[in-house]
C-alpha positions as CSV (number, residue, x, y, z in Angstrom):
1,M,192.7,-110.6,179.3
2,L,191.7,-107.0,179.8
3,H,190.0,-107.9,183.1
4,R,193.2,-109.7,184.3
5,F,195.3,-106.7,183.3
6,T,193.0,-104.3,185.2
7,R,193.3,-106.4,188.3
8,L,197.1,-106.5,188.1
9,L,197.2,-102.8,187.5
10,F,194.9,-102.2,190.5
11,F,197.1,-104.4,192.7
12,G,200.2,-102.7,191.5
13,L,198.8,-99.3,192.2
14,T,197.6,-100.4,195.6
15,F,200.9,-101.9,196.6
16,T,202.8,-98.8,195.3
17,F,200.5,-96.6,197.3
18,H,201.0,-98.7,200.5
19,V,204.8,-98.6,200.2
20,K,204.7,-94.8,199.5
21,A,202.4,-94.2,202.5
22,L,204.6,-96.4,204.8
23,T,207.7,-94.7,203.6
24,E,206.2,-91.3,204.3
25,T,205.0,-92.4,207.7
26,L,208.5,-93.8,208.6
27,D,210.0,-90.5,207.5
28,A,207.6,-88.6,209.8
29,W,208.5,-90.9,212.7
30,K,212.2,-90.2,212.1
31,H,211.6,-86.7,213.4
32,L,210.2,-87.8,216.8
33,G,213.5,-87.0,218.4
34,E,212.9,-83.3,217.8
35,R,210.3,-83.3,220.6
36,Y,212.8,-84.5,223.2
37,D,215.9,-83.0,224.8
38,V,218.1,-85.9,225.9
39,K,221.6,-87.3,225.6
40,I,222.8,-90.9,226.0
41,L,226.3,-91.4,227.4
42,R,227.7,-95.0,227.1
43,D,230.4,-95.7,229.7
44,T,233.3,-98.1,229.2
45,W,231.0,-101.0,230.1
46,G,228.4,-99.9,227.6
47,V,225.9,-99.0,230.3
48,P,223.6,-96.1,229.2
49,H,223.5,-93.0,231.3
50,I,220.5,-91.1,230.0
51,F,220.3,-87.4,230.8
52,G,217.1,-85.5,229.9
53,V,215.9,-82.1,230.7
54,R,212.5,-83.5,231.7
55,D,211.5,-87.0,232.9
56,V,209.8,-87.6,229.6
57,D,213.0,-86.8,227.7
58,T,214.9,-89.4,229.8
59,S,212.2,-92.0,229.3
60,F,212.3,-91.4,225.5
61,G,216.1,-91.9,225.6
62,L,215.7,-95.1,227.6
63,G,213.3,-96.6,225.0
64,Y,215.8,-95.8,222.2
65,A,218.9,-97.0,224.1
66,H,217.3,-100.3,225.1
67,C,216.2,-101.0,221.5
68,E,219.9,-100.7,220.6
69,D,220.7,-103.5,222.9
70,D,217.6,-105.7,222.9
71,L,215.1,-104.9,220.2
72,Q,214.0,-108.6,220.0
73,H,212.4,-108.7,223.4
74,I,211.0,-105.2,223.2
75,Q,209.2,-106.2,220.0
76,D,208.0,-109.3,221.8
77,G,206.6,-107.1,224.5
78,I,204.6,-105.0,221.9
79,L,203.2,-108.2,220.4
80,L,202.2,-109.3,223.9
81,A,200.5,-106.0,224.5
82,R,198.5,-106.5,221.3
83,G,197.6,-110.2,221.9
84,M,199.8,-111.1,219.0
85,L,202.6,-113.1,220.6
86,G,201.5,-116.3,219.0
87,S,202.3,-114.9,215.5
88,R,206.0,-114.9,216.5
89,K,206.3,-117.6,219.2
90,G,203.9,-120.2,217.9
91,L,202.2,-122.5,220.5
92,E,203.9,-120.8,223.5
93,G,202.8,-117.4,222.4
94,V,199.2,-118.5,221.7
95,A,198.9,-119.7,225.3
96,V,199.9,-116.2,226.5
97,D,197.6,-114.5,224.0
98,Y,194.8,-116.7,225.3
99,I,195.3,-115.4,228.8
100,F,195.6,-111.8,227.4
101,H,192.1,-112.2,225.9
102,L,190.6,-114.1,228.8
103,L,191.6,-111.4,231.2
104,R,190.6,-108.6,228.9
105,I,193.9,-106.8,229.4
106,R,193.5,-104.4,226.5
107,D,189.9,-103.5,227.5
108,L,191.1,-102.9,231.1
109,V,193.8,-100.5,229.9
110,E,191.6,-98.7,227.4
111,E,189.0,-98.1,230.2
112,R,191.3,-97.0,233.0
113,Y,194.3,-95.4,231.2
114,E,193.0,-91.8,231.5
115,M,191.2,-92.4,234.8
116,D,193.9,-94.2,236.9
117,L,197.2,-92.9,235.6
118,S,198.5,-89.4,236.3
119,Q,199.3,-87.2,233.3
120,A,203.0,-87.5,234.3
121,T,202.9,-91.3,234.1
122,R,201.0,-91.4,230.8
123,S,203.5,-88.9,229.3
124,L,206.4,-91.1,230.6
125,C,204.9,-94.2,228.9
126,E,204.2,-92.3,225.6
127,A,207.7,-90.9,225.5
128,Y,209.2,-94.3,226.0
129,A,207.0,-95.6,223.2
130,D,208.2,-92.8,221.0
131,G,211.8,-93.8,221.7
132,I,211.0,-97.3,220.4
133,T,209.2,-96.0,217.4
134,L,212.1,-93.7,216.5
135,Y,214.6,-96.5,216.6
136,C,212.4,-98.8,214.5
137,A,211.7,-96.1,212.0
138,L,215.5,-95.6,211.6
139,H,216.1,-99.3,211.3
140,P,213.3,-100.6,208.9
141,G,213.2,-104.3,208.5
142,K,214.3,-105.1,212.1
143,V,210.8,-105.0,213.4
144,Q,207.3,-105.9,212.2
145,E,206.3,-102.6,210.7
146,E,202.6,-103.2,211.4
147,L,203.4,-102.8,215.1
148,L,204.3,-99.1,214.6
149,P,203.8,-96.7,216.0
150,V,204.2,-98.0,219.6
151,H,201.8,-96.3,222.1
152,G,201.9,-95.6,225.8
153,K,199.0,-98.0,226.3
154,D,201.1,-100.8,224.8
155,I,203.6,-100.3,227.6
156,V,200.9,-100.3,230.3
157,C,199.3,-103.5,228.8
158,C,202.6,-105.3,229.2
159,F,202.7,-104.5,232.9
160,A,199.1,-105.4,233.4
161,L,199.6,-108.8,231.9
162,F,202.9,-109.5,233.5
163,T,201.5,-109.0,237.0
164,P,199.2,-112.2,237.0
165,L,201.8,-114.1,235.0
166,F,204.4,-113.5,237.8
167,F,202.3,-115.0,240.5
168,N,200.2,-118.1,240.6
169,L,197.5,-117.5,237.9
170,P,199.1,-119.6,235.1
171,N,199.4,-122.5,237.6
172,V,195.8,-122.1,238.6
173,L,194.8,-122.4,235.0
174,S,197.0,-125.5,234.7
175,D,195.4,-127.1,237.7
176,L,192.0,-126.6,236.2
177,R,193.3,-128.2,233.1
178,K,194.5,-131.2,235.1
179,E,191.2,-131.7,236.8
180,D,189.4,-131.5,233.5
181,P,191.6,-130.7,230.5
182,I,191.2,-127.1,229.4
183,Q,192.5,-127.3,225.9
184,I,192.5,-125.0,223.0
185,S,191.1,-126.6,219.9
186,L,193.1,-125.8,216.8
187,H,193.2,-126.6,213.1
188,L,196.8,-127.9,213.3
189,P,199.1,-130.0,211.3
190,P,198.8,-133.7,211.9
191,G,200.1,-134.9,215.2
192,Q,199.3,-131.7,217.0
193,Q,195.9,-131.7,218.7
194,A,195.8,-129.0,221.3
195,I,197.7,-126.6,223.4
196,D,197.5,-126.0,227.1
197,V,197.7,-122.8,229.2
198,P,201.3,-122.0,230.0
199,Q,202.7,-123.6,233.1
200,D,205.6,-122.4,235.3
201,S,209.0,-122.3,233.7
202,H,211.7,-124.6,234.6
203,L,213.8,-121.5,235.4
204,P,213.7,-120.4,239.0
205,L,212.4,-117.0,239.9
206,G,214.0,-116.3,243.3
207,S,216.0,-113.4,244.7
208,N,217.9,-112.1,247.7
209,V,217.6,-108.8,249.5
210,L,220.0,-108.2,252.4
211,A,220.3,-105.0,254.5
212,V,222.5,-103.9,257.4
213,G,222.1,-100.6,259.2
214,P,224.8,-98.3,260.8
215,R,224.6,-100.0,264.2
216,R,225.5,-103.3,262.7
217,S,228.3,-102.0,260.4
218,A,231.9,-101.7,261.5
219,D,232.1,-98.3,259.8
220,N,228.6,-97.0,260.6
221,H,227.5,-97.3,257.0
222,T,224.0,-98.5,255.8
223,R,224.2,-101.2,253.1
224,L,221.7,-102.9,250.8
225,A,222.3,-105.8,248.5
226,I,219.9,-105.8,245.5
227,N,220.2,-109.4,244.2
228,S,217.3,-110.7,242.0
229,H,217.6,-114.2,240.5
230,Q,216.3,-114.0,237.0
231,P,216.8,-116.0,233.8
232,W,220.0,-114.8,232.1
233,T,218.2,-114.3,228.8
234,G,214.7,-113.6,227.6
235,P,211.9,-111.1,228.4
236,V,212.6,-111.0,232.1
237,A,216.4,-110.7,232.0
238,W,217.8,-107.6,233.7
239,Y,219.2,-104.6,231.8
240,E,221.3,-102.0,233.7
241,A,220.7,-98.2,233.2
242,H,221.1,-94.8,234.9
243,L,218.2,-92.4,234.4
244,C,218.6,-88.7,235.2
245,S,216.6,-85.6,234.5
246,E,216.6,-82.0,235.7
247,E,213.2,-82.7,237.3
248,G,214.8,-84.7,240.1
249,W,215.0,-88.2,238.6
250,D,218.4,-89.7,239.3
251,M,218.1,-93.5,239.5
252,V,220.4,-96.4,238.8
253,G,219.4,-100.1,238.7
254,S,217.8,-102.5,236.4
255,L,214.7,-103.1,234.4
256,F,213.1,-105.5,231.9
257,P,212.6,-104.9,228.2
258,G,209.6,-102.6,227.8
259,S,210.0,-100.8,231.1
260,P,210.1,-97.0,231.1
261,I,211.4,-96.9,234.7
262,I,213.9,-98.7,237.0
263,L,212.3,-101.6,238.7
264,H,214.7,-102.0,241.5
265,G,217.9,-100.1,242.4
266,H,218.7,-96.8,244.2
267,N,218.7,-93.1,243.9
268,R,221.0,-90.8,245.9
269,D,218.7,-91.0,249.0
270,L,217.3,-94.6,249.1
271,G,217.1,-97.9,247.4
272,W,215.0,-101.1,247.3
273,A,215.0,-104.6,246.0
274,H,212.2,-107.1,245.2
275,T,212.1,-110.8,245.9
276,V,209.3,-113.1,244.8
277,N,206.7,-114.1,247.4
278,N,203.8,-116.6,247.2
279,P,200.7,-115.3,248.9
280,D,197.2,-116.6,248.0
281,L,196.0,-114.0,245.5
282,V,193.8,-116.2,243.3
283,D,190.3,-117.6,244.0
284,I,188.3,-120.1,241.9
285,Y,184.5,-120.0,241.9
286,L,182.3,-122.8,240.8
287,L,179.4,-121.1,239.1
288,E,175.8,-122.4,239.2
289,T,174.7,-123.0,235.7
290,D,171.9,-124.7,233.8
291,D,172.7,-127.0,230.8
292,S,169.5,-125.7,229.1
293,Y,170.9,-122.1,229.2
294,P,174.7,-122.6,229.0
295,N,175.5,-118.9,228.8
296,Q,173.9,-118.0,232.1
297,Y,174.9,-118.2,235.7
298,K,173.0,-117.8,239.0
299,L,173.9,-115.4,241.7
300,D,171.8,-114.7,244.8
301,G,168.8,-116.4,243.3
302,E,168.9,-114.4,240.0
303,W,170.1,-115.5,236.5
304,F,172.6,-113.4,234.6
305,A,174.2,-113.7,231.2
306,F,177.8,-114.3,230.5
307,E,179.5,-111.8,228.2
308,T,180.8,-114.1,225.4
309,K,183.6,-113.5,222.9
310,E,185.6,-115.7,220.5
311,A,189.2,-114.7,220.6
312,I,190.9,-115.3,217.2
313,I,194.6,-115.7,217.7
314,E,197.2,-116.0,215.0
315,M,199.8,-118.8,215.5
316,G,203.0,-118.7,213.5
317,L,204.0,-122.1,212.1
318,G,207.4,-121.1,210.7
319,E,208.5,-120.4,207.1
320,G,206.1,-117.6,206.8
321,K,203.0,-119.8,207.5
322,S,200.4,-119.3,210.2
323,T,197.0,-120.6,211.2
324,Q,194.2,-119.2,213.4
325,V,193.3,-120.4,216.9
326,K,189.8,-119.8,218.0
327,R,189.1,-119.8,221.7
328,E,186.0,-119.1,223.8
329,C,186.5,-116.3,226.4
330,L,183.6,-115.9,228.9
331,W,183.2,-113.1,231.3
332,S,181.0,-112.7,234.4
333,P,180.2,-109.0,235.1
334,H,180.3,-110.0,238.8
335,H,183.3,-112.4,239.0
336,G,185.5,-111.7,236.0
337,P,187.0,-114.2,233.6
338,V,185.3,-117.6,233.3
339,V,186.6,-120.9,232.0
340,R,184.1,-123.5,230.8
341,T,185.0,-127.2,231.4
342,D,183.0,-130.5,231.3
343,K,182.7,-130.2,235.1
344,G,181.2,-126.8,234.9
345,C,182.0,-123.1,234.6
346,F,184.8,-121.7,236.8
347,A,185.3,-118.0,237.4
348,I,188.7,-116.6,238.4
349,R,189.4,-113.6,240.6
350,Y,192.7,-112.4,241.7
351,G,194.1,-109.5,243.8
352,G,194.8,-106.5,241.6
353,M,192.8,-107.8,238.7
354,D,191.5,-104.2,237.9
355,Q,194.9,-102.7,238.5
356,I,197.0,-100.8,235.9
357,K,199.0,-98.6,238.3
358,Q,202.2,-100.7,238.3
359,I,204.3,-98.1,236.4
360,E,202.6,-95.3,238.4
361,Q,203.9,-96.8,241.7
362,W,207.4,-97.7,240.4
363,Y,207.7,-94.2,239.0
364,R,206.9,-92.7,242.4
365,M,209.3,-95.1,244.1
366,N,212.0,-94.0,241.7
367,K,211.5,-90.3,242.7
368,A,211.0,-90.8,246.4
369,K,213.5,-88.9,248.6
370,N,212.8,-90.4,252.0
371,L,211.0,-93.1,253.8
372,N,207.7,-91.1,254.1
373,E,207.6,-90.5,250.3
374,F,208.4,-94.1,249.6
375,M,205.6,-95.3,251.9
376,E,203.2,-93.0,250.1
377,A,204.2,-94.6,246.8
378,L,203.5,-98.1,248.3
379,Q,200.0,-96.9,249.2
380,I,199.2,-96.8,245.5
381,R,199.0,-100.6,245.7
382,G,199.9,-101.0,242.0
383,L,202.1,-104.1,242.7
384,S,200.1,-107.2,243.4
385,S,203.0,-109.2,244.9
386,F,206.8,-109.1,245.6
387,N,208.6,-108.6,248.9
388,I,210.1,-105.2,249.2
389,G,213.4,-104.6,251.0
390,Y,214.3,-100.9,251.6
391,A,217.2,-98.9,253.0
392,D,218.1,-95.2,252.9
393,K,220.8,-92.6,253.7
394,D,219.2,-91.9,257.2
395,G,219.9,-95.5,258.2
396,N,216.2,-96.7,258.0
397,L,215.6,-100.3,257.1
398,F,212.2,-101.6,256.1
399,Y,210.8,-104.9,254.9
400,L,207.3,-105.5,253.5
401,Y,205.6,-108.7,252.5
402,N,203.8,-106.8,249.7
403,A,200.6,-108.6,248.4
404,A,197.2,-107.7,247.0
405,I,195.5,-110.3,249.2
406,P,191.7,-110.3,248.8
407,L,189.8,-109.3,251.9
408,R,187.8,-112.5,252.1
409,E,184.7,-113.5,254.1
410,E,185.4,-115.9,256.9
411,G,183.8,-119.3,256.9
412,Y,184.9,-120.5,253.5
413,N,187.8,-122.8,252.4
414,W,189.6,-120.3,250.3
415,S,192.4,-122.8,249.5
416,G,190.0,-124.7,247.3
417,T,187.0,-123.9,245.0
418,V,184.4,-121.6,246.6
419,P,180.7,-121.3,245.7
420,G,180.1,-118.7,243.0
421,N,176.3,-118.4,243.5
422,T,176.5,-116.1,246.5
423,S,177.8,-112.5,246.7
424,R,179.2,-113.3,250.1
425,T,182.2,-114.8,248.4
426,L,182.7,-111.8,246.1
427,W,185.3,-109.7,247.9
428,K,185.6,-106.1,246.8
429,E,188.8,-104.9,248.6
430,I,192.3,-106.1,249.4
431,V,194.0,-106.3,252.7
432,P,195.3,-102.9,253.8
433,L,199.0,-102.3,253.7
434,D,199.4,-102.0,257.5
435,K,197.8,-105.4,257.9
436,L,200.6,-107.2,255.9
437,P,203.8,-108.6,257.5
438,Q,206.5,-106.0,257.8
439,V,209.5,-105.0,259.8
440,L,210.7,-101.4,260.3
441,N,214.1,-100.6,261.9
442,P,214.5,-103.8,263.8
443,E,216.7,-103.8,266.9
444,A,219.2,-106.1,265.2
445,D,219.7,-103.4,262.5
446,F,219.5,-106.2,259.9
447,F,217.0,-107.9,257.7
448,Q,217.0,-110.4,254.9
449,N,214.5,-112.0,252.5
450,C,215.6,-114.9,250.3
451,N,212.1,-116.1,249.2
452,N,211.5,-117.4,252.7
453,T,208.7,-116.9,255.2
454,P,208.4,-113.3,256.4
455,F,208.2,-114.7,259.9
456,R,212.0,-115.1,260.0
457,T,213.1,-111.8,258.4
458,T,215.3,-110.5,261.2
459,L,216.3,-111.5,264.7
460,G,214.2,-111.9,267.8
461,E,210.8,-110.3,268.6
462,D,210.9,-107.8,265.7
463,N,209.8,-110.6,263.3
464,P,206.1,-110.6,262.3
465,N,204.1,-112.9,264.5
466,P,202.3,-115.7,262.4
467,D,199.4,-115.7,264.8
468,D,198.5,-112.2,263.6
469,F,197.7,-113.3,260.1
470,P,194.8,-115.5,259.0
471,D,195.5,-118.7,257.1
472,W,193.7,-117.4,254.0
473,Y,196.5,-114.9,253.5
474,G,198.4,-118.0,252.2
475,I,201.7,-116.9,253.5
476,E,204.5,-119.4,252.9
477,D,206.3,-120.9,255.9
478,R,209.4,-122.3,254.2
479,M,213.0,-121.4,254.7
480,T,215.4,-121.5,251.8
481,N,219.1,-122.4,252.2
482,R,219.8,-118.8,251.2
483,A,217.7,-117.4,254.1
484,L,219.3,-119.8,256.6
485,R,222.8,-118.8,255.5
486,A,221.9,-115.1,255.6
487,L,220.8,-115.5,259.2
488,E,223.9,-117.5,260.1
489,L,226.2,-115.0,258.6
490,Y,224.7,-111.5,258.9
491,G,222.8,-112.4,262.0
492,T,225.7,-113.6,264.0
493,N,228.1,-110.7,263.3
494,D,227.2,-107.4,265.0
495,S,230.1,-105.4,263.4
496,I,230.1,-106.2,259.7
497,T,232.8,-104.7,257.5
498,R,232.2,-103.7,253.9
499,E,234.3,-106.7,252.8
500,E,232.3,-109.1,254.9
501,F,229.0,-107.7,253.7
502,I,230.0,-108.5,250.1
503,L,231.7,-111.8,251.0
504,Y,228.5,-113.0,252.7
505,K,226.4,-112.1,249.7
506,F,228.6,-114.4,247.6
507,D,228.5,-117.2,250.1
508,M,228.6,-120.6,248.5
509,R,227.8,-123.0,251.3
510,Y,224.7,-125.0,252.3
511,S,223.4,-124.7,255.8
512,E,223.4,-127.8,258.0
513,Q,219.8,-126.9,258.7
514,S,218.9,-126.9,255.0
515,L,217.2,-129.4,252.7
516,A,220.7,-130.4,251.5
517,M,221.4,-132.2,254.7
518,E,218.1,-134.1,254.6
519,V,218.9,-135.2,251.1
520,L,222.4,-136.2,252.0
521,D,221.1,-138.4,254.8
522,Q,218.8,-140.1,252.3
523,I,221.7,-140.6,249.9
524,F,223.9,-142.2,252.5
525,S,221.2,-144.7,253.3
526,L,220.7,-145.8,249.7
527,P,221.5,-149.4,248.9
528,K,225.0,-149.7,247.4
529,R,224.0,-152.0,244.5
530,N,227.2,-151.6,242.5
531,K,230.6,-150.1,242.5
532,L,229.5,-146.9,240.8
533,V,226.9,-146.2,243.4
534,K,229.4,-147.1,246.2
535,D,232.1,-144.8,244.8
536,A,229.6,-142.0,244.3
537,I,228.4,-142.1,247.9
538,K,232.0,-142.1,249.0
539,V,232.7,-138.9,247.0
540,I,229.6,-137.2,248.4
541,R,230.5,-138.2,252.0
542,R,233.7,-136.1,251.6
543,W,231.6,-133.0,250.6
544,D,231.9,-130.1,253.1
545,L,228.6,-128.4,251.8
546,S,230.6,-125.9,249.9
547,A,230.1,-124.9,246.2
548,D,233.4,-123.2,245.8
549,P,234.9,-123.5,242.3
550,E,237.7,-125.9,243.2
551,N,235.6,-128.3,245.4
552,T,236.0,-131.9,244.0
553,S,232.9,-133.3,245.7
554,A,230.5,-130.5,244.9
555,A,229.9,-131.5,241.3
556,L,228.4,-134.9,242.0
557,A,226.6,-133.7,245.2
558,I,225.0,-130.7,243.5
559,L,224.1,-132.5,240.4
560,V,222.1,-134.9,242.6
561,L,220.7,-132.2,244.8
562,E,219.7,-129.8,242.1
563,P,216.6,-131.6,240.8
564,V,215.4,-132.1,244.4
565,V,215.8,-128.3,245.1
566,R,214.1,-127.4,241.9
567,A,211.2,-129.7,242.6
568,Q,210.8,-128.0,246.0
569,M,210.8,-124.5,244.5
570,F,208.0,-125.5,242.1
571,G,206.1,-127.8,244.5
572,R,206.7,-130.9,242.4
573,P,207.4,-134.4,243.5
574,A,211.1,-135.1,244.1
575,P,212.8,-137.5,241.7
576,D,214.0,-141.0,242.7
577,L,217.3,-140.5,244.5
578,L,219.0,-143.7,243.5
579,I,218.2,-143.3,239.8
580,T,219.3,-139.6,240.0
581,L,222.6,-140.6,241.7
582,T,223.3,-143.3,239.2
583,D,222.5,-141.1,236.2
584,K,224.7,-138.2,237.4
585,A,227.6,-140.5,238.3
586,E,227.5,-142.1,234.8
587,I,227.5,-138.6,233.2
588,L,230.6,-137.6,235.1
589,M,232.4,-140.9,234.4
590,Q,231.7,-140.7,230.7
591,A,232.7,-137.0,230.4
592,F,235.6,-136.8,232.7
593,G,236.6,-140.4,233.6
594,K,236.2,-139.7,237.3
595,L,233.6,-138.6,239.9
596,D,235.7,-136.1,241.9
597,V,235.7,-133.4,239.2
598,P,236.4,-129.8,240.3
599,W,233.0,-128.0,240.4
600,M,234.2,-125.2,238.1
601,E,234.9,-127.7,235.3
602,V,231.2,-128.6,235.4
603,N,229.5,-125.3,236.4
604,R,230.1,-123.0,233.4
605,L,229.2,-119.6,232.1
606,I,229.1,-119.8,228.3
607,R,228.4,-116.8,226.2
608,G,229.5,-116.7,222.6
609,D,233.3,-117.5,222.7
610,V,233.4,-116.9,226.5
611,D,233.6,-120.1,228.5
612,L,234.3,-119.6,232.2
613,G,234.1,-121.8,235.4
614,L,231.8,-120.7,238.2
615,G,231.3,-121.3,241.9
616,G,228.0,-121.1,243.6
617,G,225.0,-123.3,243.0
618,P,221.2,-123.8,243.4
619,D,219.8,-122.0,246.4
620,C,223.2,-120.7,247.5
621,L,223.5,-117.0,248.3
622,H,225.6,-117.0,245.2
623,A,222.9,-118.7,243.3
624,I,223.7,-120.3,240.0
625,Y,221.2,-122.6,238.1
626,G,222.5,-124.5,235.1
627,K,221.0,-126.2,232.1
628,G,222.2,-129.8,231.5
629,P,224.5,-131.5,232.1
630,G,225.1,-132.3,228.4
631,Q,227.2,-135.1,226.9
632,D,230.3,-133.2,227.9
633,G,229.2,-133.3,231.6
634,R,228.9,-129.6,231.9
635,L,226.1,-127.3,233.1
636,T,225.5,-124.1,231.2
637,G,224.5,-121.3,233.6
638,E,221.0,-119.9,232.7
639,A,219.6,-118.3,235.8
640,G,220.2,-117.2,239.3
641,D,222.6,-114.3,240.3
642,S,222.3,-111.9,237.4
643,F,222.4,-108.2,237.9
644,I,223.8,-107.6,241.4
645,L,223.9,-104.1,243.0
646,I,225.5,-103.3,246.3
647,V,224.7,-99.8,247.6
648,E,225.9,-98.0,250.7
649,W,225.5,-94.7,252.4
650,D,228.2,-93.3,254.7
651,P,227.3,-91.5,258.0
652,N,227.1,-88.2,256.1
653,G,224.5,-89.7,253.6
654,Q,226.9,-89.9,250.7
655,V,226.0,-92.7,248.3
656,R,228.3,-95.2,246.7
657,S,227.5,-98.4,244.8
658,Q,229.0,-101.2,242.8
659,S,227.3,-103.7,240.4
660,I,227.9,-106.6,238.1
661,H,225.9,-108.2,235.3
662,Q,226.4,-111.9,234.3
663,F,227.0,-110.9,230.7
664,G,227.1,-107.2,229.8
665,S,224.9,-104.3,228.7
666,A,224.5,-105.6,225.1
667,T,222.1,-108.3,226.2
668,M,221.3,-109.4,222.6
669,D,223.9,-107.9,220.3
670,K,226.5,-110.6,219.7
671,N,228.7,-108.2,217.7
672,S,229.0,-105.7,220.6
673,P,232.1,-105.6,222.8
674,H,229.7,-105.5,225.7
675,Y,228.0,-108.8,224.9
676,A,230.0,-110.6,227.5
677,D,232.6,-108.2,228.8
678,Q,231.4,-108.4,232.5
679,A,231.4,-112.2,232.5
680,P,235.1,-112.5,233.7
681,L,234.4,-110.3,236.7
682,F,231.1,-112.1,237.4
683,S,232.8,-115.5,237.4
684,Q,235.3,-114.2,240.0
685,R,232.6,-112.6,242.1
686,Q,233.9,-109.1,241.6
687,L,232.0,-105.8,241.2
688,K,232.5,-102.7,239.1
689,D,231.9,-99.1,240.2
690,V,228.5,-97.5,239.4
691,L,228.8,-94.0,238.1
692,M,226.3,-91.3,238.9
693,D,228.1,-87.9,238.8
694,I,228.3,-86.4,235.3
695,D,232.0,-85.4,235.6
696,Q,232.9,-88.9,236.6
697,I,230.7,-90.4,233.8
698,R,232.3,-88.2,231.2
699,T,235.8,-89.4,232.1
700,H,234.6,-93.0,231.4
701,T,232.4,-92.2,228.4
702,Q,233.0,-94.1,225.2
703,R,230.2,-92.5,223.2
704,E,227.8,-89.5,223.7
705,Y,224.9,-89.0,221.3
706,R,221.3,-88.1,220.9
707,P,218.7,-90.7,219.9
708,G,218.7,-91.0,216.1
709,Q,222.1,-89.3,215.8
710,I,224.3,-91.0,213.3
């Protein structure tokens, strides 16, 4: 009895000590704001305008402000940076944690943080992390306290891992799994045997960038449309902010949770947008091994040992329960990460695999004042992919097919598996920036990229010549409907007004040269087996290729087209058209009692109590991708046009911009008046003014405060 009492007393004292220590630590973190001089001004739309004396003050304020609006996804980012996402996200998170360990993301950042990042960038990341820590210290219970304090290295880890997740690496791992299942063995509840590496989401990651120079504008203005297509919720949903300091940082635009800088937008002198491209950045090596020595590989006639590690990943099971996932992670000092399968050991290398300078480059882009400074920032090569479309107050237009393409040895089939037993296949460098497809100040004074081939960026001979680029670059040759329509609209009008520029951006038609026409021809040739199919084809024959809200043929036509377009975006087999047509027709008949339903009754924006009809559709310039349809026959918008920013410079270099967000600034706070206050404007394809001048901001300020101020 005495022994039991002693144990209880010891436990109680230990618990009391832990709570006391944690309380004292939280109290210390509550004073972090004393290190920074920053104010946050929330305008009438809830958008944070963050004014700091130094850049680090502004970044600190951003970390705090974003936590107010989306703490959930910022916390998820910290978990991701620690290889702990599985503890919160279960199977899905464990798959990401596996990649985190396989690629040695934390080791990479620990090794290169001081070496590769400038003091200014490190300080920026650490200040942003302090802003998160302060908010969490002031709101105990809202975050897993073991994650505190947040560090600058956590922020850099997020970017280092997101880079390969954004291009083709998860798909490569999935392809290896399909050839010979790469499964993670678990001790799981009955019925669950294994989990696979994450595959591409059903949500599209597209985008538009559209630019017109002064010679093509009716009023001699330079205009840029920044129009990324992202999921409307989640870790890569856009958040709008204005960042300003007395050290020359004055940037508006959007960012993801966990970002201490604007990812695309504009300052007073220049702006840029990103769109997703699809270069060949990843190579797979079949290593020469010996079954008698399974942890060795042969290179240039010599045997070397793998570095071996067992990653222990926590997987949450719900209701406070969890289990551990154990996964082998191999590493070749010559190649990098290695996956062992029944068919052998495969090494993976990708462009930018030793790169942690993503924030460094975006920070320099944020503060660039002219084309030369912007080009210097691009030379950092921190971004492994993404097209970049640029415009500035001097009327310069610039497009770059940005990609960290490995500088490969000729003579190998780089589209497949290459031999890993020779150093001839071990590239050391990436293709120089000036050897990538690009367009500078084209004669047409116009460019576009809508996830299409860079070889049709503008008009005429200023387009990059495909003969100048080797096949192993892996450059895509496809044309999206959005790209075709951009060329048909912006490319055929040599005196574009401001109203036309915006109208074209919200275009809701399908080109007669697009995939839609090919699919329609196939639909019209389908066997008319019954009255429903016959009536459905009759409705689609009346369709004029428009996705305007009132169109009564668009609903059925787009419901049939959408899975075909989505399959094309992800390189998957198209579904059977007759089955798809029949299924969609049955859904409309059951929900509405007719097939010719106005598109806006099907295509919906639903956010809390807000329920609005939309125009636009898959692969339109006004891109809307919906989930469903459900039993009510309606699609719920979930991706596509999200944060839209239109910026212009007049002939005197004065900047003006307008923007819209599909929901509002409070991306995760259902109780905020800004949870969906921009949705009515978005549904009507209208924009709101972007405020940059402090006097103008103060006249529209709802609240002004310092981080931590009650």
